[in-house]
N, C-alpha and C positions, 0 to 999 in steps of 0.2 A: 818525469816531474810529478810529484805527488801534490797536485793542485786540484781542488774541488770546483772552485768557481773562479772565473777570470783567467788571467795568464800568470799570476803569481810573480810578476816582474821579470819573467823570462822572455828575452827578446825573440828567441827562436819559436817559442810557443805563441807569442803574439803574432809573428809573421804567418804561422800556420793557421791560426784562427782567422786572420785576414784573408788568407787564400780560400778558406772554406766559405767565408762570407761573400767573397767576390764570386765564387762559383754559384752560390745560391741567388745572387743578384741577376746574373746574365743567362744561365742555362735554362731555367724554366720558361721564360718568355721566348727564347730562341727555339726551344723544342716545340712550343705551342705553334709558333709561326711555321716551322717545318711541317708539323702535322696538318696545319691548315693548307699549306701548299700542296701536300700530298692529297688531301681531301678534295682540293680544287682541281684534281686531275693533272697535277704537275708531272713533268717527266721523271721517270724513275732515276735516271742518271743524275739529275739535278738534286733529287732528294738525297741520294748517296753522297754527292759532292758537298752539299750543305752540312750533312751530318758528320762527314769526315773532317771538314774544316773546323766545325765546332769541337769535335773530339780532340784533334791534334792541337788546336788552339788552347783548349783548357789544360791539356797535359803539359804543354810547353809553359804556359803561364804559371801553373802550380809548381813546376820544377824550378823555374826562375825565382819565384817568390819564396820558395822554401829553402833554396840554396844560397841566395844572394840577398844582402841587406839593402842594397841600393838598386839602381837601374841595371838591367841586364838585357841582353838581346833576346833571351828566352821569354821574358815578360813582355817585351815589345812585340815580338812576333806572335806570341800567344794572343795578345789583345787585338792585333791586326786581324788575325784569322777569325777570332770571335766576332768582332765588329763586321767583318766581311760576310760572315755567315748570316748575321742578323740583317744587314743591309740587303743582301741578295734575296733572302727569304721574304722580307717586306716588299721589295720591288716585285718579286715574282708573284706574290699574292695579289698585289695591286693590278698587275698586268693581267693575270688570269681572271680577276673579278671584273675589271673594266672591259676587256676585250672578249671575254668569254671563250678563250682558246681551249 
């Protein structure tokens, strides 16, 4: 599509723009939380599990959002994995900070 600004009225370009925006909303804060978890001497396997959940979640979500105009199992599973990574990283950080494990 030869579009300079915006989506030019193309539905597929609008969906891909939204996928990019969704990525930039969730990934930075989750990566910061995972980095804090690692800095707080979190377990190596847990850091890898959180990073893997985030990676696979975002790939699934982007695939589902790019290929389907409505609800798809890829979008749903991708957001579940993303939110699970965020929640576990937040809880892990709070536990490590509070209990000093």
